[in-house]
C-alpha positions in Angstrom: -6.8 111.8 -13.8 -7.2 112.2 -10.0 -8.3 109.5 -7.5 -9.1 110.2 -3.8 -7.3 107.8 -1.4 -7.3 107.0 2.2 -3.8 107.5 3.9 -2.5 106.9 7.3 0.7 107.6 9.2 2.4 105.1 11.4 5.5 106.1 13.3 6.0 109.0 11.0 5.7 106.9 8.0 2.8 107.4 5.5 0.9 104.4 4.1 -1.9 104.1 1.5 -4.0 101.3 0.5 -6.0 100.6 -2.8 -9.5 100.1 -1.9 -10.0 98.5 -5.7 -6.8 96.2 -5.5 -5.3 95.5 -9.0 -8.5 97.0 -10.6 -7.2 100.3 -9.8 -5.4 101.9 -12.6 -3.4 104.3 -10.1 -2.5 101.2 -8.3 -1.4 98.9 -11.0 0.9 102.1 -12.3 2.4 102.9 -8.9 3.2 99.4 -8.3 4.8 99.0 -11.8 6.4 102.1 -11.6 7.1 102.4 -7.8 6.2 106.0 -8.1 3.1 108.2 -7.9 2.1 112.0 -7.4 -0.3 113.1 -4.8 -2.0 116.2 -5.6 -3.4 118.7 -3.1 -5.2 121.5 -4.7 -2.5 123.3 -6.9 0.4 121.5 -5.0 1.9 118.2 -6.4 3.9 115.9 -4.5 6.0 113.2 -6.3 6.6 110.0 -4.4 8.1 106.6 -4.4 5.7 103.8 -3.3 6.5 100.1 -2.2 4.1 97.1 -1.4 4.7 96.4 2.4 4.3 92.6 2.9 5.4 92.7 6.5 2.4 91.6 8.5 3.1 93.5 11.9 3.3 96.7 9.6 0.2 96.0 8.0 -1.5 95.3 11.3 -0.2 98.6 12.6 -1.9 100.2 9.4 -5.1 98.4 9.9 -5.1 100.2 13.4 -4.3 103.6 12.1 -7.2 103.3 9.6 -9.6 102.1 12.3 -8.5 105.1 14.4 -8.6 107.8 11.6 -11.6 106.6 9.7 -13.7 105.2 12.6 -16.7 107.3 11.4 -16.9 105.7 8.0 -17.8 102.2 9.1 -19.1 100.8 6.0 -16.0 102.1 3.6 -13.6 101.2 6.6 -14.5 97.5 6.7 -13.7 97.3 3.1 -10.4 98.8 3.6 -9.7 96.3 6.2 -10.7 93.2 4.4 -8.2 90.7 4.4 -7.9 90.7 0.5 -7.1 94.4 0.5 -4.4 94.2 3.0 -2.1 93.1 0.2 -2.5 96.4 -1.4 -0.9 98.1 1.5 1.9 100.7 0.2 4.6 102.6 2.0 5.0 106.2 0.7 8.4 108.2 0.5 8.8 111.7 -0.8 11.1 111.7 -4.1 
């Protein structure tokens, strides 16, 4: 199953955030396994993921979301909601 995600890069490091929190199958699976696969057309990119709990980093990820997704005001508000900040994940190629 493919799930579209919003991703940003902060200081050369990619981050994703689950807009559905723990109700999202991909997030629960990624959090449990510490890995995921991103798909872009026919290309597959296996990655390691880890939840970020450093408040300063999460703030910078918020800023990157505000910049990149400014035109999507409604959905952006949801992605910046305090309860979703806990679902910020750092992405590392495997």
